[in-house]
Backbone as ProteinMPNN parsed JSONL, in Angstrom:
{"seq_chain_A": "MRSIRLLQGTLCLALVFTLGCSSNKGKIEGTKWVNVASNLKGQPVPEGLITLEFGSDKKLLFKAGFQTLTGTYSLGMGNNVTFNLDQEHQGRKNHLEKITIEGDTLTMTDNEGTISFKKVN", "coords_chain_A": {"N_chain_A": [[213.665, 101.908, 92.81], [212.874, 103.397, 90.61], [211.685, 105.602, 91.871], [213.895, 106.794, 93.033], [215.328, 107.701, 90.81], [213.496, 109.542, 89.833], [213.488, 111.367, 91.94], [216.183, 112.193, 91.789], [216.161, 113.412, 89.266], [214.339, 115.497, 89.723], [215.738, 116.969, 91.659], [217.963, 117.741, 90.127], [216.744, 119.415, 88.194], [215.797, 121.429, 89.893], [218.229, 122.464, 90.773], [219.32, 123.458, 88.368], [217.455, 125.5, 87.753], [217.855, 127.145, 89.976], [220.582, 127.917, 89.745], [220.484, 129.188, 87.301], [218.973, 131.441, 87.69], [218.893, 134.896, 88.456], [220.212, 136.494, 91.297], [219.809, 139.134, 91.593], [217.501, 139.867, 90.396], [214.555, 141.698, 90.522], [215.585, 143.303, 92.485], [217.279, 145.197, 91.423], [216.177, 146.539, 89.251], [214.859, 149.645, 88.208], [216.229, 151.286, 90.046], [218.419, 153.666, 91.72], [221.763, 154.595, 92.419], [224.488, 155.849, 94.401], [227.959, 156.269, 94.814], [229.802, 155.468, 97.82], [232.378, 157.052, 99.77], [235.605, 155.849, 99.008], [238.466, 153.778, 98.164], [239.983, 153.029, 95.076], [241.957, 151.002, 93.283], [244.08, 152.058, 94.733], [243.608, 154.762, 94.628], [241.852, 157.609, 95.841], [238.297, 157.728, 95.913], [235.94, 160.007, 95.895], [232.861, 160.431, 97.743], [229.84, 160.253, 95.928], [230.892, 160.606, 93.387], [230.434, 158.673, 91.464], [227.571, 157.522, 89.797], [224.922, 155.262, 89.424], [222.213, 154.22, 87.456], [219.59, 152.06, 87.117], [217.276, 151.282, 84.893], [213.805, 150.306, 84.805], [213.258, 149.315, 82.372], [215.528, 148.06, 81.5], [217.45, 149.855, 80.749], [220.498, 151.691, 81.17], [222.229, 154.115, 83.049], [225.244, 155.572, 83.599], [227.3, 157.45, 85.467], [230.396, 158.959, 85.869], [232.246, 161.126, 87.414], [232.744, 163.742, 85.204], [231.961, 162.329, 83.038], [229.389, 160.802, 81.237], [227.738, 157.854, 80.642], [225.702, 155.79, 78.628], [223.446, 153.027, 78.066], [222.539, 149.588, 78.126], [221.593, 147.03, 80.49], [222.076, 143.645, 81.498], [220.91, 140.862, 83.314], [222.744, 138.23, 84.631], [223.814, 134.9, 85.487], [223.628, 134.181, 88.96], [225.21, 136.736, 90.707], [226.039, 138.196, 88.538], [226.14, 140.908, 86.322], [225.817, 142.384, 83.223], [227.067, 145.205, 81.647], [226.143, 146.889, 78.829], [227.375, 149.159, 77.03], [226.769, 152.198, 75.16], [228.899, 153.606, 74.192], [232.494, 153.36, 74.22], [234.151, 152.459, 77.245], [236.994, 152.466, 79.087], [238.22, 151.188, 76.951], [236.408, 149.319, 75.927], [233.011, 148.217, 75.184], [231.376, 146.399, 76.497], [230.93, 145.258, 79.768], [231.484, 143.082, 82.371], [230.132, 142.793, 85.483], [230.212, 142.077, 88.958], [227.603, 142.193, 91.028], [226.279, 142.803, 94.139], [223.465, 143.106, 96.134], [222.345, 144.243, 99.131], [219.899, 145.154, 101.155], [219.972, 148.607, 101.375], [222.425, 148.845, 100.182], [224.716, 148.511, 97.57], [227.172, 146.534, 96.168], [229.803, 146.562, 93.946], [231.907, 144.688, 91.927], [234.679, 144.343, 89.827], [237.27, 143.908, 87.341], [238.66, 146.156, 87.997], [238.406, 146.558, 90.68], [236.682, 146.839, 93.873], [233.744, 148.56, 94.75], [231.491, 150.394, 96.768], [228.029, 151.326, 96.975], [225.331, 153.516, 97.871], [221.808, 153.463, 98.15], [219.725, 155.704, 96.358], [216.941, 157.598, 97.034]], "CA_chain_A": [[214.67, 102.41, 91.89], [212.245, 104.429, 89.792], [211.475, 106.796, 92.693], [215.204, 107.426, 93.226], [215.619, 108.428, 89.57], [212.586, 110.677, 89.797], [214.005, 112.32, 92.917], [217.422, 112.759, 91.231], [215.765, 114.312, 88.179], [213.731, 116.684, 90.323], [216.811, 117.745, 92.268], [218.758, 118.335, 89.04], [215.976, 120.536, 87.656], [215.798, 122.506, 90.893], [219.568, 123.044, 90.753], [219.448, 124.233, 87.129], [216.676, 126.729, 87.898], [218.49, 127.98, 90.993], [221.811, 128.472, 89.195], [220.17, 130.021, 86.151], [218.245, 132.633, 88.097], [219.722, 135.957, 89.004], [219.852, 136.903, 92.638], [219.517, 140.563, 91.541], [216.187, 140.086, 89.787], [213.618, 142.303, 91.445], [216.289, 144.203, 93.4], [218.081, 146.19, 90.721], [215.38, 147.265, 88.283], [214.239, 150.882, 88.668], [216.939, 151.835, 91.21], [219.505, 154.626, 91.507], [222.791, 154.408, 93.437], [225.619, 156.765, 94.405], [229.055, 155.615, 95.542], [230.287, 155.985, 99.098], [233.814, 157.337, 99.681], [236.423, 154.632, 99.081], [239.676, 153.766, 97.346], [239.932, 152.103, 93.961], [243.319, 150.897, 92.742], [244.944, 152.933, 95.503], [243.227, 156.157, 94.431], [240.616, 157.945, 96.551], [237.092, 157.986, 95.131], [235.067, 160.734, 96.811], [231.443, 160.086, 97.721], [229.026, 160.922, 94.922], [231.572, 160.734, 92.096], [229.868, 157.697, 90.525], [226.143, 157.273, 89.926], [224.367, 154.198, 88.579], [220.752, 154.159, 87.391], [219.12, 150.867, 86.418], [215.879, 151.473, 84.543], [212.918, 149.137, 84.773], [213.272, 148.88, 80.979], [216.884, 147.539, 81.257], [218.358, 150.941, 80.341], [221.53, 151.978, 82.153], [222.891, 155.414, 83.051], [226.449, 155.435, 84.413], [228.029, 158.712, 85.515], [231.648, 158.92, 86.622], [232.803, 162.47, 87.27], [232.107, 164.503, 84.133], [231.616, 161.41, 81.961], [228.088, 160.141, 81.332], [227.622, 156.74, 79.704], [224.378, 155.179, 78.569], [223.411, 151.708, 77.461], [221.587, 148.662, 78.727], [222.195, 146.038, 81.369], [221.395, 142.349, 81.499], [221.189, 140.049, 84.49], [223.269, 136.912, 84.326], [223.718, 133.926, 86.571], [224.097, 134.652, 90.255], [225.32, 138.185, 90.872], [226.637, 138.785, 87.35], [225.379, 141.887, 85.556], [226.613, 142.874, 82.105], [226.777, 146.539, 81.151], [226.325, 147.002, 77.386], [227.417, 150.605, 76.867], [226.658, 152.728, 73.8], [230.226, 154.072, 73.811], [233.534, 152.63, 74.938], [234.675, 152.878, 78.542], [238.193, 151.681, 79.329], [238.566, 150.444, 75.751], [235.41, 148.345, 75.471], [231.611, 148.576, 75.433], [230.733, 145.407, 77.369], [231.615, 145.105, 81.047], [230.879, 142.128, 83.29], [230.257, 143.252, 86.857], [229.591, 141.268, 90.004], [226.841, 143.14, 91.832], [225.562, 142.241, 95.277], [222.592, 144.096, 96.755], [221.841, 143.876, 100.457], [219.211, 146.328, 101.679], [220.241, 149.84, 100.635], [223.838, 148.848, 99.794], [225.102, 147.772, 96.369], [228.617, 146.361, 96.058], [230.143, 146.202, 92.572], [233.282, 144.214, 91.789], [235.138, 143.962, 88.489], [238.727, 143.815, 87.292], [239.215, 147.404, 88.529], [238.33, 146.513, 92.14], [235.366, 146.792, 94.494], [233.255, 149.852, 95.214], [230.157, 150.296, 97.366], [227.073, 152.375, 96.66], [224.135, 153.572, 98.699], [220.61, 153.679, 97.354], [219.178, 157.048, 96.335], [215.468, 157.522, 96.947]], "C_chain_A": [[214.109, 103.563, 91.049], [212.059, 105.718, 90.593], [212.787, 107.529, 92.962], [215.572, 108.241, 91.993], [214.736, 109.668, 89.455], [213.071, 111.77, 90.755], [215.284, 112.98, 92.396], [217.106, 113.757, 90.116], [215.171, 115.602, 88.704], [214.786, 117.577, 90.954], [217.683, 118.423, 91.214], [218.045, 119.538, 88.435], [215.965, 121.715, 88.614], [217.148, 123.215, 90.903], [219.764, 123.911, 89.519], [218.686, 125.545, 87.243], [217.302, 127.671, 88.914], [219.738, 128.648, 90.44], [221.541, 129.423, 88.045], [219.462, 131.304, 86.508], [219.199, 133.657, 88.695], [219.261, 136.328, 90.397], [219.539, 138.395, 92.678], [218.151, 140.873, 90.936], [215.213, 140.593, 90.845], [214.257, 143.265, 92.434], [216.916, 145.391, 92.679], [217.249, 147.081, 89.793], [214.745, 148.507, 88.915], [214.915, 151.516, 89.873], [218.034, 152.806, 90.776], [220.447, 154.533, 92.699], [223.875, 155.453, 93.281], [226.717, 156.148, 95.275], [229.315, 156.274, 96.887], [231.796, 156.203, 98.941], [234.609, 156.05, 99.863], [237.714, 154.845, 98.312], [239.514, 152.715, 96.267], [241.292, 152.128, 93.289], [244.255, 151.894, 93.416], [244.628, 154.418, 95.383], [241.933, 156.453, 95.183], [239.475, 158.224, 95.57], [236.118, 158.69, 96.068], [233.603, 160.319, 96.656], [230.715, 160.917, 96.665], [229.664, 161.083, 93.564], [230.929, 159.838, 91.033], [228.393, 157.483, 90.839], [225.744, 156.173, 88.953], [222.851, 154.276, 88.627], [220.369, 152.966, 86.529], [217.633, 151.046, 86.139], [215.091, 150.179, 84.599], [212.885, 148.517, 83.382], [214.641, 148.36, 80.535], [217.841, 148.584, 80.703], [219.291, 151.253, 81.506], [222.05, 153.396, 81.947], [224.024, 155.314, 84.055], [227.206, 156.754, 84.339], [229.257, 158.532, 86.394], [232.331, 160.258, 86.415], [232.029, 163.236, 86.211], [231.654, 163.619, 82.98], [230.26, 160.761, 82.233], [228.009, 159.088, 80.241], [226.212, 156.175, 79.775], [224.489, 153.817, 77.918], [222.312, 150.886, 78.089], [222.349, 147.746, 79.679], [221.404, 144.749, 81.237], [221.858, 141.559, 82.715], [221.651, 138.678, 84.048], [223.066, 135.973, 85.495], [224.262, 134.515, 87.861], [224.077, 136.157, 90.348], [225.916, 138.889, 89.655], [225.658, 139.703, 86.627], [226.302, 142.391, 84.457], [226.124, 144.256, 81.709], [227.099, 146.542, 79.657], [226.233, 148.492, 77.05], [227.335, 151.012, 75.403], [227.999, 153.241, 73.275], [231.261, 153.34, 74.668], [233.886, 153.291, 76.268], [235.82, 151.932, 78.855], [238.473, 150.717, 78.172], [237.564, 149.401, 75.285], [234.001, 148.802, 75.852], [230.921, 147.633, 76.417], [231.577, 145.174, 78.619], [230.833, 144.139, 81.932], [231.179, 142.579, 84.711], [229.632, 142.22, 87.787], [228.917, 142.264, 90.937], [226.057, 142.393, 92.894], [224.753, 143.363, 95.912], [222.072, 143.519, 98.057], [221.225, 145.125, 101.063], [219.45, 147.527, 100.793], [221.705, 149.977, 100.232], [224.047, 147.959, 98.57], [226.621, 147.724, 96.364], [228.924, 145.851, 94.663], [231.622, 145.854, 92.506], [233.543, 143.864, 90.334], [236.657, 143.926, 88.503], [239.413, 145.088, 87.794], [239.232, 147.406, 90.057], [236.885, 146.465, 92.613], [234.994, 148.182, 94.987], [231.825, 149.674, 95.72], [229.333, 151.538, 97.051], [225.964, 152.361, 97.692], [222.972, 153.962, 97.787], [220.145, 155.119, 97.496], [217.666, 156.919, 96.186], [214.907, 158.505, 95.982]], "O_chain_A": [[214.784, 104.565, 90.814], [212.251, 106.809, 90.058], [212.794, 108.752, 93.104], [216.077, 109.357, 92.119], [215.198, 110.724, 89.022], [213.061, 112.953, 90.414], [215.457, 114.191, 92.541], [217.718, 114.822, 90.038], [215.466, 116.681, 88.19], [214.741, 118.798, 90.806], [218.097, 119.567, 91.401], [218.671, 120.569, 88.189], [216.107, 122.865, 88.197], [217.203, 124.439, 91.029], [220.326, 125.002, 89.622], [219.208, 126.596, 86.871], [217.276, 128.886, 88.72], [219.931, 129.845, 90.651], [222.297, 130.371, 87.837], [219.366, 132.193, 85.662], [220.181, 133.311, 89.352], [218.064, 136.462, 90.651], [219.049, 138.885, 93.695], [217.7, 142.018, 90.965], [215.067, 140.001, 91.915], [213.549, 143.974, 93.15], [217.067, 146.466, 93.26], [217.587, 148.245, 89.579], [214.171, 148.442, 90.002], [214.26, 152.213, 90.649], [218.508, 152.777, 89.641], [220.007, 154.409, 93.842], [224.158, 155.9, 92.17], [226.442, 155.58, 96.332], [229.081, 157.469, 97.072], [232.419, 155.599, 98.069], [234.324, 155.256, 100.761], [238.013, 155.952, 97.866], [238.971, 151.638, 96.513], [241.724, 153.165, 92.785], [245.11, 152.498, 92.768], [245.317, 155.246, 95.98], [241.012, 155.637, 95.166], [239.665, 158.867, 94.538], [235.53, 158.052, 96.941], [233.17, 159.91, 95.578], [230.944, 162.118, 96.53], [229.043, 161.644, 92.662], [230.884, 160.192, 89.855], [228.012, 157.288, 91.993], [226.178, 156.159, 87.802], [222.264, 154.386, 89.704], [220.766, 152.867, 85.368], [216.817, 150.968, 87.058], [215.648, 149.091, 84.457], [212.532, 147.349, 83.222], [214.895, 148.23, 79.337], [218.927, 148.242, 80.237], [218.926, 151.101, 82.671], [222.282, 153.826, 80.817], [223.799, 155.008, 85.225], [227.697, 157.134, 83.276], [229.173, 158.022, 87.511], [232.926, 160.501, 85.365], [230.809, 163.369, 86.3], [231.027, 164.106, 82.04], [230.016, 160.24, 83.321], [228.191, 159.388, 79.061], [225.612, 156.095, 80.846], [225.5, 153.492, 77.297], [221.289, 151.412, 78.527], [223.579, 147.695, 79.672], [220.218, 144.76, 80.908], [223.03, 141.585, 83.091], [221.029, 138.043, 83.196], [222.248, 136.224, 86.379], [225.242, 135.26, 87.85], [223.05, 136.789, 90.097], [226.264, 140.067, 89.739], [224.515, 139.336, 86.355], [227.438, 142.781, 84.726], [224.935, 144.464, 81.466], [228.224, 146.224, 79.27], [225.145, 149.017, 76.814], [227.771, 150.278, 74.516], [228.213, 153.305, 72.065], [230.931, 152.774, 75.71], [233.911, 154.516, 76.389], [235.628, 150.716, 78.885], [238.905, 149.584, 78.382], [237.842, 148.667, 74.337], [233.822, 149.656, 76.721], [229.978, 148.036, 77.099], [232.78, 144.926, 78.536], [229.653, 144.359, 82.207], [232.339, 142.728, 85.094], [228.644, 141.573, 87.44], [229.586, 143.084, 91.564], [225.283, 141.483, 92.6], [225.281, 144.439, 96.193], [221.447, 142.458, 98.087], [221.941, 146.052, 101.443], [219.168, 147.484, 99.595], [222.179, 151.082, 99.97], [223.613, 146.807, 98.541], [227.282, 148.748, 96.535], [228.38, 144.833, 94.235], [232.477, 146.613, 92.962], [232.745, 143.184, 89.689], [237.265, 143.915, 89.573], [240.628, 145.091, 87.994], [239.983, 148.167, 90.666], [235.982, 146.101, 91.86], [235.817, 148.892, 95.565], [231.05, 148.896, 95.162], [229.86, 152.638, 96.886], [225.686, 151.333, 98.311], [223.135, 154.682, 96.802], [220.159, 155.689, 98.587], [217.18, 156.208, 95.306], [213.691, 158.565, 95.798]]}, "name": "protein", "num_of_chains": 1, "seq": "MRSIRLLQGTLCLALVFTLGCSSNKGKIEGTKWVNVASNLKGQPVPEGLITLEFGSDKKLLFKAGFQTLTGTYSLGMGNNVTFNLDQEHQGRKNHLEKITIEGDTLTMTDNEGTISFKKVN"}
């Protein structure tokens, strides 16, 4: 009975650590990305219109057309990344994004839709 409780406790701890860790840790820091051509909310988004730079120091540079936004980013549970911008974008400074990185492709999803990026060397 005692060994079953020990096993249950160990499994619970492993689950907590797994859920609490970000799958983007080690993948996003110190990277730069540029969007690939796509559609967002039915509007065409030409390749290179949006650039994301994630500093190793948690600084963020977000360029969309002629607009340049700066701030910081923080990694949350799973694929969640929060952008904490210095100025408002779409009426607010904090934006929760779902970011998935597979190889040289970053996919970002939020309430505006989904857009893909390719890694810039």
